[in-house]
N, C-alpha and C positions, 0 to 999 in steps of 0.2 A: 166592621164598619157599619154604621147605622144607615138606614134608608135616608135620613135627613142629610147626612154627610154626602151620600151619593147624589142626592138631588141638588145640593149646593155645588158639587163638582160639575154636574151636568149644566147647571145654570151658568157657571163660570165659563165652561167651554163654549156654550152658546153665545155668551156675551163676547168672548174673544173672536168667535167666528163672525158675529154681526159686525164687529169693528173692522175686520178685514173686508167683508162684503161692502160695507159702507165706504171704506177707503177706495176700493176700485170703482164703485158707482160714482163717487164724487170726482175721481180723476177722469173717468170717461166723460162726464158732463163738462168738466173744465176743458178737456182737450177738444171736445166737439165745439164748444163755444169759441175757444181761442182760434181754432182752425177756420171756422166760418167768419169770425171777425177779421182775421188776417186776410182772407180772400176779399172780403168786402172793402177793407181799408186799402188794399192794393188797387182795387178798381177805382175807388174814390180818388186815389193819388193821381190819376191821369188828369183830372181837371180841377180838383178842389184841394189844394195843398194845405190850406189852413185847417180845413175839416179833417183831412187825413192825418195831419200832424197831431192835432188834438186827440183824435181817435186812437192814435198810436200810444200817446201818453196814458190815456185812460186804460187801454187794454194792457199796457205794461204794468200798471198798478194792479189790475186783476191777476196777471200772471204772478206777481209778487205775493199777492194774497193766496194764490194757489200754493206757492212754496210753503208759506206759513201754515196753511191748512194741512198739507202733507206732513209736516213736522209734528203738528199737534196730533193728528190721527196716528202717526207712528208711536207717539208717546202712549196713547191709549192702548194700542195693540201690545206694546212691550209690557205695560202695566198688567193687563189681563193674562199675558203669557207668564209673567212672574208669579201670578196667583196660581196658575196651573202647576208650576214647578213646586210651589208650596204644598199643594195637594199631593203631588208625587212623593214629597218627603214624608208627609204624614202617613200616607199609605205604606211606604217602605218601613217606617218605624213601627207601625202597627203590625205589619207582617212579621218583622223580626221579633217582636215581643210575644207573638202568639205561635212562634215556631212554624209559620207557614212558608210555602215557597215564595220567593220574591215576586212582587207585583210588577206588572209591565209599567215602565216609566214612559209616559208619552211626551211630556215636555222637557223634563230635566235631562233626558238622554240625548237631546238634539245636538248639543255642543260636542259630545263625544262622537256621535255619528258623523258630524260634519268634519271633525278633525281626521277621522279614519279615512273618509273619502278624499280629503285634500291630500293626504299622503300618497294615495294611489295615483293621483293625477299629476303629481310633480309640483314644483313650486308655482304658486299662483300669486297674482296681485291680491292683496288683502283689501277688501272693501265691504262696507255695510250696504245691504240691499236698500235700506231706507234712504241712504244717500244716493245710490245709483238712480233710483226712480226720480230724484229731483232734477236729473239732467233734462227731462222733457220740459217742465215749466221753465227751466233756465234757458233752454233753446228758444222758447217763445219770447222771453225777455230780450234775448239778443236780437231776434227778428223785429221786435217792436222798436228797439233802439235804432236798428238799421232803418226801418221804415220812417221813423221820426226824422232821422238825419237826412234821408233821401228827400223828404218833403220840405224840410227846413232849407236844404241846399237849393231846391227848386224855387222856394219863395225868395231866397236871397238873390238868385239870378233874375227873377222877375221884377222885384221891387228895388233892388239896390245894384244896378249895373256897375260893372267895374270900369 
């Protein structure tokens, strides 16, 4: 394998790693913002129901954007992971043509490794990690809908008595 090939492999790995770091950084910022906004909106709910209801709607939209952002980032992560798998295949083919010992497969061996571990731990619920992490922003959506309903109900009692 050429130095250019190895440099390209290194750059691909670094790009994949950057995508993961960027994913967690964005999620941390989103979670911090949503948590602070939730606390602030809850306090505003005590006396300013219109403002709190409007704030809950806006923040709910931000949480939905967060979900879309997570899905887009996961797509980038999967794309660069697939490129690492392609590199593994090229390295494996090159090693077999030159009668060298097999190369270490970093990315393409993951599924085999995961299946072997799953068998040792017994039957498990199948889920994709990328879907599991969406639970956090989905919970914020639920909280925002609740907070909107809480304030809407309070407005209804104040302005439209039964």
